[in-house]
Structures are given as C-alpha cells and as structure tokens.
C-alpha positions, -999 to 999 in steps of 0.1 A, spaced: 0 0 0 16 33 -12 2 64 5 -8 95 -15 12 127 -8 -7 149 17 -19 181 2 -33 198 33 -57 227 28 -42 260 41 -58 293 52 -37 322 64 -45 335 99 -53 370 86 -78 356 61 -94 335 88 -98 365 111 -111 387 83 -137 360 74 -149 359 110 -152 397 114 -170 402 80 -200 381 71 -195 389 34 -160 374 36 -170 342 54 -182 326 22 -147 329 8 -136 304 34 -164 279 26 -145 264 -3 -115 256 20 -138 241 47 -154 220 20 -121 207 7 -108 200 42 -138 188 62 -169 187 40 -194 159 35 -195 164 -3 -158 159 -7 -151 122 -4 -114 127 -5 -114 152 24 -88 146 51 -105 161 80 -75 184 86 -68 221 78 -37 243 84 -39 279 96 -6 295 85 13 327 95 1 327 131 19 355 151 40 342 180 35 305 171 72 298 162 86 312 194 60 294 216 67 262 198 104 265 204 97 271 241 73 243 246 82 212 225 118 208 238 103 204 273 86 171 262 118 150 261 130 167 294 97 157 310 99 121 298 135 118 311 126 128 347 134 102 373 105 77 380 98 92 414 93 127 400 70 113 372 51 94 398 44 127 416 25 140 385 7 108 377 -30 106 386 -44 71 382 -77 82 397 -82 103 366 -78 73 344 -45 89 335 -63 118 318 -44 144 339 -7 146 344 18 120 332 7 89 313 28 61 298 18 26 288 -18 32 299 -35 36 265 -47 9 241 -53 20 205 -47 -12 186 -59 -44 202 -52 -51 239 -15 -42 238 -6 -12 260 11 16 242 46 22 254 58 40 223 50 75 236 45 93 269 19 120 274 13 149 298 -23 162 301 -35 195 314 -63 220 309 -48 252 295 -79 273 303 -83 265 340 -64 246 367 -96 234 383 -126 228 360 -150 222 389 -141 255 407 -144 274 374 -179 260 368 -189 267 404 -175 303 402 -196 308 370 -227 295 388 -221 316 419 -216 347 398 -249 341 381 -267 335 414 -254 367 429 -261 387 398 -298 377 399 -301 388 435 -286 423 430 -299 430 395 -320 460 406 -291 477 423 -266 473 395 -286 479 363 -263 509 356 -231 491 364 -215 484 331 -192 456 343 -222 439 361 -244 441 330 -216 427 308 -210 398 332 -247 390 334 -249 390 296 -219 366 294 -236 343 319 -269 344 300 -250 335 268 -235 305 285 -268 292 298 -285 299 265 -256 281 247 -265 248 263 -296 246 285 -285 211 296 -260 228 319 -290 238 341 -294 201 350 -268 206 377 -290 220 405 -265 230 431 -228 229 441 -231 196 459 -245 179 429 -216 191 407 -190 180 433 -206 145 434 -206 144 396 -169 154 396 -160 127 422 -178 101 402 -161 111 369 -124 121 377 -113 115 342 -134 145 332 -131 168 362 -97 161 379 -76 193 384 -43 199 368 -11 184 383 20 204 375 57 195 378 63 227 398 96 215 413 110 192 386 101 213 355 86 246 366 88 262 332 63 238 317 31 254 332 34 288 316 47 274 283 18 249 280 -8 275 290 5 301 265 5 276 236 -28 260 246 -46 294 249 -33 304 215 -46 272 199 -79 277 216 -83 313 202 -75 303 167 -99 273 171 -128 296 180 -122 316 148 -122 283 128 -153 270 145 -172 302 135 -163 296 99 -174 260 102 -207 271 116 -213 294 86 -205 265 62 -229 240 79 -257 266 84 -257 273 47 -263 236 39 -283 223 68 -317 240 74 -321 225 109 -287 236 121 -286 259 152 -263 288 142 -231 293 161 -232 258 177 -195 251 173 -183 286 181 -204 286 213 -190 253 224 -154 264 221 -161 299 233 -180 290 265 -168 255 275 -141 254 301 -135 218 292 -103 217 272 -76 191 273 -40 197 262 -16 169 256 21 172 254 34 141 236 69 126 234 74 96 210 103 76 222 132 67 199 134 32 186 164 10 195 170 -2 159 163 7 123 133 -16 119 99 -2 111 81 -19 140 44 -21 138 15 -32 159 -4 -61 145 -32 -64 170 -67 -67 157 -97 -54 176 -133 -66 175 -157 -38 185 -187 -60 179 -194 -43 146 -185 -59 113 -191 -27 93 -155 -15 96 -139 -45 79 -112 -29 58 -91 -60 61 -75 -59 27 -48 -35 37 -22 -36 65 -28 -2 81 -6 -10 111 26 -6 92 18 32 94 11 33 131 42 22 150 44 55 170 6 60 175 -22 36 165 -51 45 143 -79 64 160 -104 92 156 -104 122 181 -136 121 201 -139 158 210 -151 188 189 -119 202 174 -83 193 178 -55 218 174 -20 204 166 15 219 167 40 209 140 62 181 154 98 185 165 125 158 163 154 152 186 186 131 186 199 110 215 215 141 230 183 161 229 194 183 200 167 195 176 172 178 142 155 173 109 137 140 107 161 117 88 132 94 76 109 111 51 82 84 57 79 92 94 50 113 107 13 118 107 -9 96 83 -46 101 76 -73 80 60 -95 102 39 -133 98 39 -131 74 10 -105 53 27 -74 65 8 -42 65 28 -25 99 28 8 110 43 30 118 59 15 152 66 40 180 65 33 214 82 52 246 81 65 258 115 43 289 115 11 269 111 -14 250 133 -33 220 121 -69 215 131 -87 182 129 -125 174 131 -135 153 161 -164 129 164 -184 153 186 -183 180 158 -194 152 135 -224 146 156 -233 182 162 -232 189 124 -252 158 116 -223 145 95 -217 176 74 -182 177 89 -165 144 95 -137 131 117 -110 110 99 -87 83 113 -51 91 118 -19 75 131 18 83 135 45 63 118 78 60 136 112 70 124 131 40 110 164 55 121 173 46 157 179 73 183 154 98 169 124 109 191 95 131 182 76 157 203 43 175 196 14 192 213 -23 188 208 -53 206 223 -87 189 224 -115 214 225 -148 200 236 -181 206 254 -187 204 291 -200 172 307 -238 178 306 -237 193 271 -260 175 247 -250 153 218 -281 160 198 -283 160 160 -295 190 140 -332 189 132 -338 169 101 -305 149 103 -305 112 112 -280 87 127 -273 73 92 -265 108 80 -240 112 108 -223 79 107 -225 66 71 -220 28 69 -202 32 36 -176 54 53 -173 30 82 -161 3 57 -131 24 50 -120 27 86 -88 9 96 -98 -24 112 -86 -14 146 -107 18 148 -138 15 168 -168 29 151 -186 60 164 -219 41 168 -202 16 190 -197 44 216 -223 71 209 -261 67 212 -289 92 207 -297 108 241 -262 107 254 -246 138 268 -209 145 261 -197 132 295 -214 98 288 -199 97 254 -164 105 268 -167 78 294 -176 53 268 -146 64 247 -122 63 277 -134 28 286 -127 16 250 -91 28 250 -79 24 286 
C-alpha cells in the first residue's frame, strides 16, 4: 500500500480573522472548509492548516523541547505528577492507553492538562455563583457596566446549552466530579522538577484555543448554509464558552534499531461494518495507533524531532510522521506542516453536532526507521462540558451522521462512532464510553 502525498488545505491566519469579522467574507472560506472537512468531498482529510500565526514559532520553540525533558525525569518525579484516579487523563501517562488491540502503548509518553483553568470544577462553580449573585442584585446594578456585561456573558453560557441547568447545586456538581475524575480532575504540574512547563503549555494552549474559536465560527457558517435545521453558532459557542479543554504534550520515544516496527493487533468492536481487512494499516502506526479524536476540534502543533542528546534535528526518515485515512479510505501522508502553522482536525463530537456535514477521519503516526530519533508535539482537544447534549441538528439522522459506507473504509482497529455514541447521550457519557474503550 503506497500512500498518496498529503496536500493539506491551508488558510492564512489573517484571512481567517477577516472572514470571522466580516460576514461577506465568510463565504470565501467555505471552499476551504469543503475541501478539508466537508461531506460532499469524499477525499477530504478532516484536517486544515492555519498559517502565518503570530507568536507561534517562538511558543513552539519554548514548549516542545520540554517534552523529552519531562519524559526523562526520574521515575519518582514522574510518579508525583501521575494521577491514576483520573484514568491517566491528567498529568503523566505512559503505557496506559490501548489503541490497537489489547496491547498497552509504550511508544509514547503524554502529559495532560487543561490550559484554560487549573480546576474545572471550581471554574464551573464560580460561574454559577456569579450568576446567582447577579440575579439577587440586578435591581441595584442595572447601571453598572461591568455587572451588565458579566450578566450577559452568563446568560449567553446558559443559552448556549440549557442542559447545563441540569446541575441544580454545588453539591451535585461535586458529586458528579467525584464520580467522573477522568473528566473533572484538576491539573497536576511538575512545579519543582520542570517549573517552566506550566506557563509554556498554557500560552500555547490558549493560542490554539483562540484560533480554534475563529475556525469554529467559519465551520458554523459552512454548515448553516447547507443544513436548514442547524442551530447557528453551535460550534463557536461550544469552544467559546466551555471550560473543558484538554491539552496533551506528547513525546514519542526513539526506537532501538532501524526496523519499522508495527503493531499487528486486531480489535473486534462487535461491529462488522469496519472490515477494511484488505490492507495492512498497522505498518503506518508504529508510534501511534489508528484512531479518531472524540472531541469537537483538535489543534495540533507541527512536530519537532530530537537526537539522542536532545538536540533538535530534521527527521532523517521522510516516511515518518502523521498519516490520515480520507473519507473514501485512501491512505495519505506523511502530513508536513510549516513551522508557522497550526493544524486542526475534526473530532467525532463535531461530526455529531453537524449531523455528518463535517467528518472526523482516522489518523496515526509512523515511527522513524532510524534509531535514536524521538518526536515531540502538542495537541489541544476542544470539547463541550459534561452535561452538554450530543443531539443532532433537526432533520438529520443517525445514518446521515455515521454513514455505513464510510465505516467500511475505517482501519480495522478503529472502533466505530456508533459503538460508543447513542442518541440521548450527553458529552460526558460519550467521553466515558470512549475512555473505557481505549484504557
């Protein structure tokens, strides 16, 4: 199987911002959204690059070299930032994830943190307290500009997703958080062993989030023009208002030899529809197995490679890197990104919220065949809050959202969306089903 060269759709940051600030310009971005994400384009890769982003190269140079430093910390220091009670969804994680079969993945180490808030529960409680106080003192503060603005923001949040009102009081939220630590656990920083990580991760994570909100607004415009039952600003509001955001600093460990190792485990998800068994997809997933992202939108920093001494080097293997399966099942890669660009990939939650008009695509990472070369990158998974609904747009069906024909093109180790998502689920329930499938 010979992969096709990746021709990633690109939009400049300035053009993206202009399209978001001028409705007349938003249609100019529609063609790019169609090529990258759209339902009508069977060869779409589910990925787009936003180029020429101010401050990105310097933030990348600050953050990514910290990945090998973190991975090289003594075991005791790594243990201090490991949170097994969170299902390893906060802090350090190594050898805990299963993407292809039942074999644990030791090829990479990950560090997870929320770049928007150190404590999701406290941020949600603070928002609720502010809303409660503002309702009590409305009459005395109607002329207070800051109060009025704060109240408007809160009203927007509650309008954005009425399901958030299901949480009646603080105690109920705390009970929910205790029962679902993978979703709500607070950040754990290596404050003593690698203190510079916190600011570097937050700066990069917040930049990716800001650009992601712009892109989500353009995606809303694209879907609304094609789907009459679509609720305008759905994606923008999710990214803009949700405090649930997961950043992941990844370090892919160097191999010991020059062999192109691959994982040959098969997985049976109880669904025969993804039976693309005629190709050996696992030869392209030695560093990271085939999977779909389950959130709304994923922002990705161009990877950086290191030699055995930690020096930044050009990757000596032109076949190493990110590979994608297009919607029609064509293998594409490796994806090459300029250093001044961020890549964004559609997640399964966005696929649901758009009724399949935008579509997640499976991707994997192929390791470097030259020994002694490691890889570092950084991803931010932007997603709704726990109680947010996973409803379809009016007029769209389950079959629209998860086409069986597209499922046939999935790599055989990728669990189908419908094996984890059911109508009536909220995002937290969908997340728990996904965590359970891969951990």
